[in-house]
Each structure stands twice: as C-alpha cells, then as structure tokens.
C-alpha positions as a printed Julia matrix, in Angstrom:
438×3 Matrix{Float64}:
  0.0     0.0     0.0
  1.32    3.43   -0.94
  2.43    5.61    1.98
  1.58    9.3     2.21
  4.41   10.12    4.63
  8.21    9.99    4.54
  9.85    8.11    7.4
 13.51    8.75    8.27
 14.66   10.47    5.05
 18.43   10.23    4.4
 18.64   13.65    2.76
 18.97   17.27    3.8
 17.62   20.57    2.54
 19.12   22.71   -0.23
 20.74   25.38    2.01
 22.83   22.64    3.67
 24.52   21.83    0.36
 24.83   25.47   -0.7
 26.59   26.31    2.57
 29.16   23.52    2.0
 29.81   24.8    -1.55
 30.35   28.37   -0.25
 32.58   27.13    2.58
 34.96   25.79   -0.06
 35.62   29.33   -1.35
 38.5    31.29    0.19
 37.27   34.05    2.51
 33.59   33.43    1.77
 30.93   33.62    4.5
 27.65   31.76    3.8
 24.54   33.8     4.6
 21.19   32.05    5.02
 18.3    34.35    4.1
 15.7    32.83    6.41
 14.82   32.13   10.01
 17.42   31.34   12.66
 16.59   27.64   12.6
 17.54   27.51    8.92
 21.15   28.3     9.86
 21.26   26.45   13.18
 20.45   23.09   11.56
 23.3    23.26    8.98
 25.77   24.61   11.58
 24.87   21.77   13.94
 25.4    19.09   11.3
 28.65   20.63   10.03
 30.04   20.81   13.57
 29.04   17.21   14.33
 30.56   15.81   11.13
 33.7    17.93   10.63
 34.31   18.79   14.32
 34.84   22.41   13.24
 32.92   25.54   14.09
 31.17   26.93   11.02
 30.77   30.66   10.35
 27.25   30.68    8.9
 25.33   33.98    9.07
 21.56   34.39    8.97
 19.21   37.26    8.14
 16.97   36.07   11.0
 13.56   36.47    9.39
 10.56   36.5    11.72
  6.78   36.9    11.41
  6.91   40.55   10.29
  9.1    39.62    7.3
  6.35   37.29    6.08
  4.13   40.38    5.72
  6.56   43.19    4.81
  9.35   41.21    3.1
 12.9    40.44    4.21
 14.81   43.27    2.5
 15.56   45.1     5.76
 16.89   41.97    7.47
 19.03   40.92    4.51
 20.52   44.41    4.12
 21.43   44.56    7.82
 22.88   41.05    7.71
 25.16   41.89    4.77
 26.39   45.09    6.47
 26.97   43.27    9.78
 29.04   40.57    8.09
 31.05   43.23    6.29
 31.78   45.2     9.46
 32.52   42.21   11.73
 34.37   39.76    9.44
 35.3    41.77    6.33
 35.24   38.63    4.15
 36.29   38.35    0.51
 32.78   37.3    -0.47
 29.32   36.46    0.83
 27.38   33.48   -0.48
 23.64   33.93    0.0
 21.28   30.96   -0.02
 17.52   31.42    0.13
 15.07   29.35    2.17
 11.42   28.36    1.97
 10.37   31.58    3.69
 12.39   34.05    1.62
 11.4    32.3    -1.62
  7.72   32.32   -0.64
  7.88   36.01    0.28
  9.37   36.65   -3.14
 12.37   38.74   -2.09
 14.53   39.93   -4.99
 17.76   38.82   -3.33
 20.06   39.95   -6.13
 18.65   43.48   -6.13
 18.67   43.76   -2.33
 22.28   42.6    -2.16
 23.32   45.0    -4.91
 21.79   47.96   -3.08
 23.29   46.89    0.26
 26.85   47.03   -1.11
 26.43   49.58   -3.87
 29.9    51.13   -3.35
 31.75   47.99   -2.33
 33.94   45.59   -4.3
 33.01   42.61   -2.15
 31.62   39.71   -4.18
 28.13   38.44   -3.43
 26.73   35.17   -4.79
 22.96   34.7    -4.38
 21.69   31.18   -5.07
 18.07   30.07   -5.09
 17.84   27.13   -2.67
 14.3    26.73   -1.25
 13.98   23.68    0.96
 10.65   22.51   -0.41
 12.29   21.22   -3.59
 15.47   19.23   -4.2
 18.0    18.04   -1.63
 21.38   19.08   -0.24
 22.94   18.01   -3.55
 20.61   20.3    -5.52
 21.61   23.17   -3.25
 25.29   22.38   -3.7
 24.82   22.33   -7.47
 22.87   25.63   -7.52
 25.49   27.41   -5.41
 28.4    26.07   -7.44
 26.8    27.07  -10.74
 26.12   30.54   -9.29
 29.82   30.89   -8.42
 30.93   29.92  -11.92
 28.25   31.97  -13.72
 29.17   35.04  -11.65
 32.95   34.8   -11.85
 34.2    32.75  -14.82
 35.87   34.93  -17.46
 37.54   33.89  -20.71
 41.26   34.66  -20.86
 44.51   32.89  -21.62
 44.69   29.05  -21.44
 45.87   27.97  -17.99
 46.76   24.3   -18.66
 44.71   23.21  -15.62
 41.89   20.71  -15.09
 38.75   21.69  -13.15
 37.49   19.14  -10.63
 33.9    19.31   -9.3
 33.84   17.13   -6.22
 30.32   17.33   -4.86
 29.9    16.82   -1.13
 32.89   14.69   -0.14
 35.3    14.76    2.78
 38.51   16.82    3.14
 40.46   13.54    3.14
 38.96   12.65   -0.26
 39.99   15.99   -1.76
 43.52   15.64   -0.42
 43.8    12.15   -1.97
 42.6    13.43   -5.36
 45.11   16.29   -5.15
 47.84   13.77   -4.38
 46.95   11.77   -7.51
 47.06   14.94   -9.62
 50.44   15.84   -8.12
 51.78   12.41   -9.05
 50.58   13.03  -12.61
 52.08   16.54  -12.53
 48.72   18.07  -13.49
 47.59   21.45  -12.14
 43.98   21.76  -11.07
 41.17   24.01   -9.86
 38.86   22.39   -7.33
 35.27   23.66   -7.39
 35.01   24.06   -4.49
 37.65   22.99   -1.93
 36.82   22.32    1.74
 40.0    20.32    2.41
 41.46   23.15    4.51
 38.42   25.24    5.48
 36.67   22.35    7.24
 39.79   20.58    8.49
 41.72   23.58    9.71
 45.06   23.0    11.48
 45.98   24.71   14.73
 49.31   26.33   13.91
 52.2    27.19   16.26
 51.03   29.69   18.86
 47.55   28.2    18.99
 46.32   30.62   16.36
 43.19   29.69   14.43
 41.85   32.47   12.17
 38.2    33.51   12.24
 37.99   32.71    8.52
 40.21   29.77    7.49
 43.03   30.32    5.01
 42.03   27.5     2.64
 39.4    27.26   -0.06
 39.37   27.97   -3.78
 40.32   31.57   -4.49
 38.0    33.88   -6.39
 40.66   34.35   -9.08
 40.87   30.59   -9.63
 37.09   30.29  -10.06
 37.29   33.08  -12.62
 40.12   31.19  -14.34
 38.04   27.98  -14.59
 36.8    29.22  -17.99
 40.34   28.78  -19.35
 41.0    25.2   -18.25
 41.68   22.1   -20.34
 38.44   20.56  -19.18
 36.12   19.94  -16.22
 35.69   16.56  -14.54
 32.63   16.29  -12.3
 32.9    13.23  -10.07
 29.47   14.12   -8.69
 27.12   14.1   -11.69
 24.28   15.33   -9.47
 26.24   18.56   -9.07
 27.63   18.81  -12.59
 25.66   21.74  -14.02
 28.64   24.09  -13.56
 30.64   21.8   -15.85
 27.87   21.95  -18.44
 27.76   25.76  -18.14
 31.52   26.05  -18.73
 31.21   23.79  -21.75
 28.3    25.71  -23.3
 29.6    29.2   -22.47
 33.39   28.83  -22.87
 33.8    25.56  -24.8
 35.59   23.89  -21.85
 35.2    20.1   -22.32
 33.02   18.5   -19.63
 33.28   14.96  -18.29
 30.55   13.83  -15.89
 31.61   10.47  -14.46
 31.06    8.3   -11.36
 33.06    8.91   -8.2
 36.56    7.37   -8.41
 35.96    4.51   -5.96
 37.15    0.97   -6.76
 39.18   -0.21   -9.72
 37.1     0.59  -12.82
 35.85    4.02  -11.69
 39.31    5.14  -10.53
 40.74    3.91  -13.83
 38.22    6.17  -15.62
 39.22    9.15  -13.47
 42.94    8.65  -14.13
 42.35    8.14  -17.85
 40.2    11.28  -18.04
 42.92   13.33  -16.35
 45.54   11.88  -18.69
 43.4    12.47  -21.8
 42.56   16.1   -20.96
 46.05   17.08  -19.82
 48.05   14.83  -22.19
 50.02   13.76  -19.1
 51.26   10.15  -18.99
 50.14    7.89  -16.16
 53.19    7.61  -13.87
 54.49    4.41  -12.35
 53.48    5.58   -8.86
 49.83    5.5    -9.92
 50.29    2.05  -11.49
 51.79    0.79   -8.21
 48.87    2.25   -6.2
 46.45    0.4    -8.51
 48.42   -2.79   -8.03
 48.22   -2.45   -4.25
 44.42   -2.13   -4.5
 44.22   -5.32   -6.6
 46.48   -7.09   -4.1
 44.34   -5.94   -1.15
 41.24   -7.34   -2.89
 42.98  -10.69   -3.32
 44.09  -10.61    0.34
 40.52  -10.4     1.68
 38.65  -12.26   -1.06
 37.97  -15.34    1.1
 36.42  -13.12    3.78
 34.28  -11.01    1.46
 33.22  -13.29   -1.4
 29.43  -13.59   -1.58
 28.82  -11.34    1.44
 25.49   -9.53    1.2
 25.84   -5.77    1.5
 23.15   -3.03    1.52
 24.17    0.52    0.59
 22.46    3.92    0.91
 23.54    7.54    0.47
 24.12   10.11   -2.27
 23.65    8.61   -5.77
 27.17    9.02   -7.18
 28.8     7.56   -4.08
 26.31    4.68   -3.83
 26.61    3.62   -7.47
 30.42    3.73   -7.25
 30.49    1.66   -4.04
 28.03   -0.88   -5.47
 30.44   -1.44   -8.37
 33.42   -1.7    -6.02
 31.63   -4.26   -3.83
 30.85   -6.33   -6.94
 34.51   -6.05   -8.03
 35.51   -7.39   -4.61
 33.24  -10.43   -5.05
 30.53   -9.21   -2.68
 26.8    -9.41   -3.33
 25.13   -5.96   -3.26
 21.48   -6.66   -2.39
 20.07   -3.13   -2.09
 21.21    0.27   -3.47
 19.2     3.24   -2.21
 19.35    7.01   -2.66
 16.95    9.78   -1.68
 18.18   12.1    -4.44
 16.86   11.07   -7.84
 19.26   11.17  -10.77
 18.94    9.82  -14.29
 22.25    7.89  -14.13
 21.62    6.06  -10.85
 19.42    3.18  -12.01
 21.41    2.61  -15.26
 24.63    2.46  -13.17
 23.23   -0.25  -10.9
 21.68   -2.19  -13.78
 25.05   -2.16  -15.55
 26.68   -3.72  -12.47
 23.89   -6.3   -12.3
 24.52   -7.22  -15.92
 28.31   -7.41  -15.65
 28.47   -9.33  -12.37
 25.24  -11.36  -12.57
 24.0    -9.55   -9.48
 20.4    -8.81   -8.47
 20.75   -5.5    -6.64
 17.4    -3.93   -5.79
 17.22   -0.25   -6.79
 15.5     2.27   -4.51
 15.45    5.9    -5.65
 13.8     9.0    -4.16
 12.62    7.14   -1.1
 13.38    6.85    2.63
 15.17    4.6     5.09
 11.9     2.95    6.13
 11.58    1.39    2.67
 15.32    0.62    2.64
 14.92   -1.28    5.9
 11.94   -3.26    4.57
 13.94   -4.36    1.52
 16.95   -5.23    3.7
 14.69   -7.53    5.73
 13.53   -9.25    2.54
 16.83   -9.57    0.68
 19.21   -9.78    3.61
 22.45   -8.01    4.44
 25.56   -9.0     6.38
 26.9    -5.45    6.15
 25.32   -2.01    5.68
 27.16    0.97    4.19
 25.8     4.49    4.72
 25.91    7.51    6.99
 25.07    7.62   10.69
 21.33    7.56    9.96
 21.67    3.84    9.26
 22.69    2.95   12.83
 19.21    1.93   14.03
 18.67   -0.33   11.0
 22.06   -1.97   11.54
 21.24   -2.49   15.23
 17.81   -3.95   14.45
 19.24   -6.37   11.9
 22.27   -7.23   14.02
 24.82   -6.38   11.33
 27.73   -3.89   11.29
 27.48   -0.43    9.72
 30.46    1.02    7.82
 30.02    4.76    7.72
 30.63    6.95    4.68
 29.13   10.12    3.21
 27.53   12.98    5.13
 26.67   13.26    7.96
 28.67   10.92   10.17
 28.16   12.14   13.73
 28.62    9.01   15.85
 32.25    8.43   14.9
 35.22   10.8    14.95
 37.74   11.4    12.21
 35.8     9.92    9.28
 36.21   13.2     7.38
 40.01   12.91    7.57
 40.27    9.73    5.52
 39.62    9.09    1.86
 37.56    6.37    0.26
 38.49    7.66   -3.22
 41.28    6.77   -5.6
 43.21    3.5    -5.35
 44.53    4.3    -1.86
 41.13    5.37   -0.56
 39.51    2.25   -1.96
 42.01    0.11   -0.05
 41.01    1.97    3.13
 37.3     1.4     2.43
 37.85   -2.29    1.71
 39.82   -2.69    4.94
 37.0    -0.98    6.86
 34.43   -3.35    5.37
 36.55   -6.44    5.97
 37.37   -5.53    9.57
 33.7    -4.77   10.23
 32.8    -8.28    9.04
 35.63   -9.88   11.04
 34.92   -7.82   14.13
 31.23   -8.66   14.06
 31.4   -12.42   13.68
 34.6   -14.36   13.26
 34.01  -17.25   10.88
 33.98  -20.58   12.78
 35.37  -22.3     9.69
 39.1   -22.44   10.48
 39.94  -22.5     6.79
 38.63  -18.92    6.53
 40.53  -17.55    9.53
C-alpha cells in the first residue's frame, strides 16, 4: 500500500549543500536568508561531522518579514558581516520563507553594497524542492556563472567534487600531483573544514584555505572539467556551453574501474602520462582485494547515500566479489538506475534499486533480501542495530564516529582503506567458525 508520509529520510535541505559549496571558497561567508533555525540546523550538522565551528550567518527572518518582506533583514545582515568579518565574499542561499515572500535577493544585495567591491553570490535554494545536492549544485553554478571569465589558457583541469570529505579531496590532489597536473577544485573544503591549529595556537576567524576567487574566474580557461558528482555537474555543463571547456561527468573514483576512468580522463585532458606511482597504487588495491577475497566473497551488502557515491560503491563491492542486495538514494538522478543495472549485468547480481525514497523502505527491503553489512551515513545505525549487522560509515553526515572526514575512500589508496574498513567490520562482528577462513 502506498504511503503518504516519509519516514527517516536520508537527505537534507538545499541550504545545507549550498553552505558547503560556499565554505569551499576562500574568505567566503555563507549567509542564510531565512529564520534562525535555517542556519542552526546546517551549523549543527557541520560541527558534528567535521568537528569544526562553522561561520554561517543568517538574516533572522521573523513573522513581520512574512508580511513586509525580508529586504531590511538581509541588508542589515550583509552590512553586519562586512563590518565584523570583512570577508572576501558572501554566499547567499535562500530558504522556503524568503522564496515564498518573493524577495529579490540579487537586487537587495546589490543595493546593500552599492559602493563595495566585495563579491556576493545569491543562489536560489528553497527547501521545499530538491536536496542538499541540488543546493550544492545551484550554489556552485552561481559561483561559476558570476565569476568565470575567458582569458589565456591555464593548462589546468577543473574538478567538481560534490559533497565529499577533506580527506577525499587531499587524496585526489595527491593523484594529480603524481601526474604533474595542475587543477582548480570547485570548491575545496579540504582546509576550510579541516583547519590545522598552527604554532602559537592561532586559528583564524575565517580559514586560510578554499578555492580563491581568481581561480574560479580562471576555470573558464581550463583544459576541461571533470565532475565526479554528476548530481552537481551543471557548472561543468555551463563552462562547456559558455566557454567551450570540455566537460566529463563520471562516477566517483571509488574501486578499480571508476578510478581507472578518473585517471584516464585526467591523462586524456592534460596529455600527461600515467606515472608508475599510480600504477603501483592500482596494483596495491588489486592485491588488497585478493588478500581479503575469502572473507568477502558472496557477502550480502546493503548501501544507501548520495547517488554518485552509492553507485560507485556498489560497483566496487561487486569487483571485490561481494553481493550488493540493495542500493538506495533519496536524491533522484537519471544515471543512478542505469549504473546499478550495468553492475547487475556485468556481475550477474540482483541489486534492488530504490530511488527518491526513505530509510523505512530501505529497511523493509533489507529484511527481505538480507544483508551482512550495511554501508551508509550515521542515519543507518538503528537499522544496523535492528538487523544485528555492522554499519560502515561513509558520506555525510557521520556524527557518531570521529575522524571519518580525515580519511579518503576515493582513488586507489582510498579504496584500499574502504575495503579494509568493510573487511574488519565483518571480522569484528562475527569471526568465521570455519578455520579455513581464519
């Protein structure tokens, strides 16, 4: 029987994603044009996952704004941010309330800083449509549309990451360094949300990291754009249509085949050869899969999360000889089901596909098809407890473990780490009584 309610949705609202995109820009302060709760919720989740305080401003709309509009609040918020933090830029994201009121955010922001050179990026991100990934995509496209300018070729490759961890971005940067390829990350939270405490105990109000405004402007002059999060790839499409920058929208580089595609795309766009260090990293991943094959072969695994990460992990589990029984995402995307069906065809699997639904339905399918391991964020803990199986955490948010954001599950090295996590979860949960498997 069809349900008329959503139970335990594994998704967040658009402003959450827009804030993360803005926090990857150097010197940029996100500003939520809405009620105080609309900024408290993202701040709370960012602090729980990244263990960092997040400078997120809010225009603090109340009942009177619903009648008279939010122009006064937004103007005061922009001026307060300017006087207190003096940032390089402000990234505005709208909410259900400001969108319903019908505030002309671009015009209000322009009037508020009429004589100022500070950059302002207003993105439309109402919470009653889309998810955190839609918000991330809208904010990122706003950044590129506002700043990108055609100039001289820069011999760089743009990378659109989507919502991944600082450890993932650092691993991707390491692979690019090994290939001697320069890059522009759109955007880059590897330093802004994993900020070091430097000698003297100094920690700046606004972190030093993030993609610089000049680099975003220069993205129009790159060799190409690789979006490893197709759900947030519209900025790549914009750069292609506007500036003829080649766009590659591919799965996340997790596992052997998807990481191979990432490396080959980098090599093809930059004309850089694949160095022996990368070949050795790939060989170590293959060796690690052989090492644990007798533990993992045939193990039933259920996976939920953001579509690009889930489809990539489903393929990696199949590569490792596991049996993915359920693949679920709350964010619909046209490539998700074809990705899973392709894995089913190649590996003779029968993975059930759940798209645009909730964890209640995921749990029901897990009961039917079985799972010895669940992969997802912290919202899967209760299901794992009910079914008596381990949960390996990935994605966002992970709030009941520390340090997850530091480590990568991407590239050959990150895939080894993910495989070790899965194997140790299986071994730690129930050691096989068959001595031949010990």
